[in-house]
N, C-alpha and C positions, 0 to 999 in steps of 0.2 A: 759631420757629426763629431763631437769631441768625446774623447774617452773619459769615463768617470774617474775622478781623482780620489784616491783613498788616503785617508788621514792615518798616519802611523803614530802610535803613542809609545814612547820609549819604555822598555821593560824595566821593572824595578828589581833590585836584588832582594830586599826584604820589605814586607809591608802587607797591606790589605787592598784588595780590589773588591768593590761593591758593584755588582753588575745586575742587570734586569731591574733597575729602579724605574718606577713609573715615569713616563715622559713629564719633564718639567719639575721633578722633585729633587734633583741632584744638589741644588743649593740648600734645601732644607736638610738633606742628609749631611752636608758639610757643617751646618749649624749644630746638628746633633753630635757629630764627631767632636766638635769644638775646635774650630780652626786655630784658636789661640793656643791649643795644647799640642799642635803639630810642631815638630822640631823645625827651626828656621832653615836648616840646611836640607830639609827633605823635599823631594819633588811631590807636587800634588797635581794630578791630571783630572780634569772634568770634561766629559763628553756629554753634550746635550743633544737630544732629538736624533738618536742613532737608530737606524733601521734594525729591527729584531724579528726574526722568524717566530720566536716564542711569544712575544707580547705586542708586536706591531712596531711601536716606537719606544725607545728606552733611553735612560741616562746611565752613565757609568762614572764612578768615583774611584780613583786610584791614589792611595796615600802611602808614601815610602816611610819606613821605619816606624810604623804604628800597627798594633793589633788591637782590635776592638774589645772592650770589656763586654761581658754578657749584658749589662744594663744598657749600653749604647746599641748593641745588636737588637735588644727588645724594643727600644725606641724606634729604630729603623723599621722593624717589623710592623709597627703601628701605622706608619705612613706609606710604606713600600712593601706590602705583603708578598710580592713576587720576587723580591730581591734575593740574590745569592751573595755569599761572602766567601772569598778565597783568601787564604793565608799563603803568602809567598815567602819562601826562604831559599836563598842561593839561586834566585831567578826561576825557581820551580814552584808549582802549586803543590803545597804540602797538605792542605786541607781545604775542602770545598763543601759548603752546606747552604741550604736554603734557610732564610731567616725563619724563625719559629716563634710565633706568639705564645707566651706562657699563659696559663690559666689566670694568673694574677700579675698585675703590673705594679711595681713598688718604686716610688720615688722618681718616676720619670715625668709624670704630668702633674700639673697643678689643677685642683678641682675648680671648675668654673663657678661654683657656689661660694660667694664671699663669706657666708655664714658658717661654712663647713669648718669643723674643728682643725682640719689640716691646713687651713688658711689663717688660723689664729696663731698666737705666739706660744703654742703648745709644742712640746718636743715629740711630735709625730710626723712620720713621713706619709705622703699621700699613697693610697692604695686603691686599686681598682680591680674588680673582677671582670673578666671577659665574658660578656653576655652573648655576643655574636661575633663571628670571625670574618665574614664577608657580607656586606661591609662591616668593618669593626665597630662594635658598640661596647662601651665599658660602663660599669656601675661603681660609683664611689662606695667603699665599704663603710664609710662614716655617715654620710648624709643620703646615700642611695641615689644621688643625681646621676642620670644617664648622660654619657658623653660620646659624641660621634664626630667631633671636630677637634683635632689635636694640635693644629698649628699655633693658634694664639695662646693656648693654655700650657704649652710645654714649659717644664720647670727649668 
């Protein structure tokens, strides 16, 4: 019998750890964060399909020298409602919180209705009211289209 090997991820001095991401969604979280916005000298760690007592299997994303904006945290809440965000400063967790889906989502998603005013060349940001939280269902405030698939429509 061989002993189980444990993967160790190097601690970061300053940055953000997004934990308890639903299994298989870490790469989508990286897309939301904006991989091109990450400092080229910063370490990014991604753990996929990690056993979790809380949710069974999970993914983890750790980004050095970046703190998430509220807008990006809201976008993560759409696809990973069980996620937690930890802010690391001087190698210590200074703040930890569960993602929280607000009642209104502004400027994060593109409405799937091509005729919606938010998809025209008007100076308006997309806005959606949260109709249901689990599973998440949104309603466009302009055209009232219901949205429950967020991946292809992300802005």
